N, C-alpha and C positions, 0 to 999 in steps of 0.2 A: 320722755313722756307726753302723757295729753296734757292739752291746754283744755281748764276750765273752767267758765263760763260764770263768777262767781254774780255775776248785777241784781241775777233777783232775786241773792240773795240779802244784798244790799239793799232794795225795796221792801223788803217786806222785814225790813228793823229798823225803817223809816218810824214806823207807826209806833215803836215801845216808845222813846221818849216821849213823845206827842201825851201815850196813857200817864205816865210816870208826873208828868207836869198837870192833868185832869186831874189826878190824882190828889197829887198837893195842895194844888189849888183849891180843889173842895173840903181837903180836914181844915187846911187852914179857915176858910172860911167859918166854914163850923164853929169853929174851934170860938173865932173873935165875937160868934156873936151868940159865943153860953151853952155850944153842946161839947157837953166832959167828953173826950173820944174813946175817956178809961170807963164808962159807963155805958153797962149793958144793956141798958135803953135805945130805940134807935131814934134819929130822929124826929120832929115835929115837923110834919106838911111843909107850913112855909117854911121851916131853916133849910127840907131839901132844898124846897124850889129858889132861896135866897145864893144857896151853894151852887145850886144845880147852873141855872145859868149861865154866868161866868164860866163853868167849867165848859159848858156846851158850846159859845161861843169861842171858848181857846182852842178845841177842840176842832170846829169846823173852818176857824179864819184860813190855817191854810188850803182846802178842798176850797174856798169860796177863790182865792187862789187865782187855786188852779185854777179852773174856772172862767173868771173873768179873764184872764189870760190868755188862756188858749181861745175863747169866742176875740179877743181885738185879732188873733191869731188870724184865726179862721175870717176876719172880714180886712184883711190885708194876703188876702190867697194862698196861705200861708197850711197846708189839708193836714202839718201833724197836730194844729189845732184843733182838728175835729177829738183826735186818741184821750190830749190832755182833756178834753170838756166832759166825755165821756164817763175815763176814768176819776174824775174830781167828782163827777155828781154821784156816781156808783159810790165814791169811799167814803163822801159827807156823808150820803143816806143814812150806809150798812153802822156808819160813826153811831149815830145821832140815832138810828133804833135803836141800836144795842145803848147807850146812854140813857133813853127814855124808856124802856121796856123794864130795863135791872131791879127802879123802884118799883114798878110797879106791880111786880112778881112778886117779892119781897111784901109788897102789901096785903097780894091776893093771897099768897103763905099764912103768912101771919093771919090772916081772917078765919081762916082752914083749922 
């Protein structure tokens, strides 16, 4: 029987609970400030901002911590910190870009 390396699959699955937390947090905040989740209307800009800012913070907090500890490791001479820092920056930037682009695209598509 051949050995199958499953570490890549585990690393990819780590991001999925993070997205679930962001979606739930955003939905709870939207409901708390008065937007009806069953309505067919989109939330207003201020509602999206109030719900989106904490969601983005929850989304990028693990990436910020990876960069922080990767930089500390580099400062102490551990070369593995360089890859951790690069990965944290890349993943964090991608997640923020995805989170910020989707509402803008929704507004653009609705205007057309």
